[in-house]
N, C-alpha and C positions, 0 to 999 in steps of 0.2 A: 439624491439622484433618483430619477423616476425610472420605473421598470419598463415603461412603454416608449422610452426614447429610441431614436434611431440607433440600431446597433453599430452602425458605422461611425458614430460620434462618441468616442470615449470621453471620460471626464477630462476637463481642462486641466492640464498639468503644465506648469511653467517650465519650459526647458531652459537649459543654461544659455542657449543662443538668444532667447528673448530678453535675457538680462544684460546683454552686451550693449555698449553705447551705439547710438545711431551712426550711420555712415556719414552723416552731415555734422556730427559733433566734432569739436576740435580735439584731436588726440592730445593726451597729457604727455608732456616730455618727462620721461622717467629717468633721464640721464643724471638729473641732479639728486635723485633719491639714493640712499645707501642700498647696496645689493641685498642686505638682509631684510629689507622691507618689501621685497617683491612678493606679490600674492600668487603669481602663477608658478606651478611646480616645474622643476627643471626637467628637460627632456631626457637627461641622462640618469635620473633617479630610477630605482628599481620599480617603484609604484607606477611612474609614468611609462616605463617600458611595458609593464603588464597591461596598463590601460590601452596603450597603442596596439599591442598584440591582440587584445580582446576584440578590436574592431574587425579582425579577420574571421571571427566566428560568424557563420551565416545565421541570419535571423531564424531560419527553420530549425537550426540545431539547438537553440536556446532551451526550448521546452523539453526535448529529450534529455539534454544534459542535466537540467534542473530536476526533472522527474527521476532520473537514475540516482542522482545524489540524495534526493529525498527518500527513495526506497532503501538505499544503503544505510542511511542513518536510522531509519525506522526498524530495519532488520536487526541491527546491533542492539538497539535499546530494548526491544520487546521479545527477543528469542526465548528467554526462560519462561515467560508467561505463555508464549505460544506452545511450548512443549507441554506445560501443565494442561492447557486447554485441550490439546490434541489427545493427551492421555485420558482425560475425562470423557471426551466425546467418543473415543474409540473402544473403551474397555467393554462396553456392552456387546460389541460385535464378536469378541472371541473369548469372553469369560464363560465358565462352565455353569450349566444349569444345576441347581440344587433341588432335589425332590421336595415338593411342597404343594399343599393344596391351594395356597395363595399365589395366583399367577403374577401378582405385582411385587412379590417379595422373593421370587425364585432365582434372582440373579445375584451372585456374590460379586460385590464391587470393592476391589482392593484400594481404588483411588477415591478419596472422599474430600472434597473441598480443596481450596487453594493451598492452605498450609499443610493439610494431610498429604496431598499429592506431591507437593514440593519436598516434604520430609522423606517420603518413600523414594523419590528420585535421587535425592541427595545422599541418602543412606546406602542405596544400592549402586549408584553410578557416579556420584560425586559431581564436580563442576562440569565434566565433559557431558554428563547426562543432561544437565540444564541447557547446554548449548548443542545438543544433538540435532542434526539437521540444519545447522547454521549455514553450511555451504550452499545446499540447494535453496535455502530460504533467501540468501542474498542473490543467488543466480535467478531466482524467481522475482524478487522485488525490483531489481534493476530494470529488466525489460518490461515488467508489468506497469510500473508507474511511468516509465519513459514512453511506452506506447499509449497508455491511457490518457495521460495529461496532454500529449501531443494531439491525439485524435479528438479529444474533448474540445480543446481550444480551437481546432480547425474546422469543426463541424457545427459549432453553435450558430454561426451566421448562415450556414447552409440550410439548417432546419428552420431558422427564424424566417428566412425568405420564403419558405414553403408553407409554414403554418401561421406565421404572424403572431404567435403567442410566446411571450418570454418564458413562461413555465414549461410549456410543452416542448419548446425548442431545447431547453436545458435537459429535460427528461430524455428526449430522443438522443441528444448528444451523449448523455451518460450511458444509455443502452448501447449505442454504437461503439463507443470507446471501450466499454466493458466487454462486449462480445469479442472485439479484436484482441484485447489483451488476454482474455480467458482462454480462447482457443489456442493462442500462440504459446502460452506458458503452462497449460494444464499438466503436461508430462512432468515438468519441474515440481509442481505442487504435489503430485502423486508421490514422487520420490521423497520429497520433504516430509510428507505425512507418514509414509512408511517408516522412515528413519526415526521420526519423533515418537511414534507409537510403540517401537520395539524396546526391549530391555536388554541388558547384558545376557550372554548365554549362560552365565553363572547363576542368574536369577532362578529361584525356585519355580518350577513349572507346574507343580502339583496343584497349586491354587488356581490354575487356569488363567493367570494374569499375563503370561508372556505371549506375544504375538507369534504365529507359526512361521517365522522367518528370522533371519539374522543377516544384516548387511554391514560390511566394514567401512564402506564409503559410498559416495554418490555414484561413482562409476560402477562399483560392485553391485549396487542396487539396480542400476539400469541394465547391467548385463544379465543378472539373475532373473529379473522380471521379464526381460525379452525372451530368454531361453526357456523359462518354465511356463510363462503365461501368454506370451505373444505380444504383438504391437498394441492390441486393443487395451491391454492393462494400463498403458500410459494415459488413456483417456477415460479411466474409471472415474465416476463422479462428475462427468462433464455436464450431464443433464441438470442435477441440482445446482451445479456451479453456474450454469446459464440462468436457471431460475433465480439464483442469488443476485442477478443483475438488478433486481428490484431494489437491492441495497444501495447501489451507487445512484440509481435513478431517484432515490430519496435524498441521499446524503449531499451530492454536489449542487443540485439546485438550492437546497436549504443553505448550504455553505455560502453560495454567492449571495443569496437573499440576506442572510444575517450579516455578512461582511459589508454589503452595501449599506445596511441599516446602521451598523456600528461605526464604520470608517468612512463611508461615502465613496468607496472605490471598489471596483470589481476585482475578479480573480486575476492575479498577476499585475495589478495596478497599484501604485503607491503614491503618497503625497511627495511634493518636491523635497521636503526635508524629513528625515527619520523622526519619529515621535513615539513615545511610550504608548499613547492611546491607540496608535495604529496597530501595534503588535498585540496589545491587549484585546482589541477588537477581533483580530484574526484568531487568537486563542479562544475567545468566547464563541465565535462563529463555528469553529471546528468542534468544540466541545458539544454544543447544542445539536448540531447536525448529525454528529456521530452517535450520540445517545439515541436520538429519534430513529435513525436508520437501523442501528444494531438491534434495538428492542423489537422493531417491527418485523425483521427478516431473519432472526436467529435460527429458527428450526432448519432452514435449508443447509446450514453449516454442519449440523449433526448428520443429516442425510448424506451430505457429500463426504464427510469423514468416514462414515460407515462403509460406503461404497468403495472408497479409496483403500481402506484397510482390509478388505476381503479379497481373496484370490479368486480369479474368474473361473479356472478350470479345475474342478475338484478331482478329476481322474488322475492327475499328475502328482508326483511327489513334489513338495514345496522346496524352496531354496534352503530350508533348514532340515531337510530329511523327514518331514512330517507330512501326514496326509490329513487334509481338512475338507469339509463339505462347505460349499458356498451357501451361506445362510439366506441371502437375499437375491432374488431374481430380477428385481427392478425397483424403481422408486415407490410405486404403489404397494407392491408386496412388502417392501421394507417398512413402510408406514404402518401397515396392518400388523406385522410381526412385532415391531417396537411397541405399538399401542397395546397389544395383547399381553406381551411378556413383561413390559417394564412400565406401562402406564404413560399418560400424556406428559408427565414431568420429564420423561427421558428426552423429549424434544427440546427441553430448555436446560438440560444438564450442562454445567460449565458456563452458564450465561454470566454469572458473577465474575468468573475469571476472564471471560471474553470481554466484558465491559472494562475491567481493570486493565486488560491488555490492549483492547482496541482504541480506547480513548487516548492514552499516551501515544500509541502508534500513529493515530490520525493526526494528533497535534504535532508530533515530531515530523511527520511527513509534510504537512501543509506549512508549518513554520519554516522548515528547511527549504521547501520549494519556493515559498514567497521570498525568503531571505536571499537565495541564490538568484532568483529573477531580479531582485532589486540590485544586488551587487553587480551582476553582469550588465544590466541596463545602464546603471550609472557609470560603470567602467567604460562601456562603449561610448557613451556621451562625452566623457572626459577625453577618451582617446581620440575621438573625432576633432575635438577642440585643439588637442596638442598637435595633430597632424596639419593644421592650417598654418599658413605663413604668419610669422610674428612681426613682420615689418609693416604694421598697419592693419586695419580691419578690412577683410575682403568684402567686395560688393555683393 
């Protein structure tokens, strides 16, 4: 498939209608065949009923439904690794300084590495600690991917008509879709990050590892944040989150490029018959695109997490009865503080965990999305066939 083809001309996929006999062909009298040799499914079967009902799903709803399903599956699979990554990213924001002449070794870090961080969480909080923040994570993933994939698919041709470049159009579509989903869901991600970064109240606070708040649920976090920090706290970290749109601007154009190279089909498109090579191509395309995008844009995630896990108004008592000083006044100030106190490596802390988490998450998301698109599309095609009259072939 060529990338400079007319975007209005998708790859040629043989539909089930094209395989039906011509209207001029002599119909085969099936009355003499045994009933168990019929190749058409019964209209009364459960599968046939589902296929017929699927035709009532508007085409505009297919992408949001598939995107929400993909986000749900991804959240369930990757929540423990997301908790570990968030702990690693956030710990430098509220750990205590240890007097030292070496500015790069003056931060005590209780969380070290994937296994070490996982062991600390498991020992202190158990299974619930590994899935802390799962509720807002799912609440965030469902609308995030539903909005993103819908806007992305519906703006590609819009941007292509204006710039005429396949790559530029995909980049613009990624940025547009990312901005819409980020602005819409940022409050959910702030709550998720707060929940994941905290420890149990019983955890020892003398080592400075416990965040200066404690929330019992998603609603409790939202209520306490609004009461103590105001509405603006829900949009903490929005600036680095928007800067992080460069991530999707790299990932999705690369995904489409690799998928076309490996399978010959674009995003959401599939061959007439399922094949192992098609799904292997989707997996490889997701893996390569995610590795490239995550490595290139990881520092913005650290900046976003640090902003999300600090409280905005230092003059007020926190939700946990503690008083803290806001360490960072903005993105540029935060970069200078982190570089001075922790060194440049702090911008890549947790990147190993992030890659281990992000790659399976991306593969789960895209495979689920493509699978659901394939299932719904085929079900609607079969449903349309079953709804047609059976006494002869329509003109």
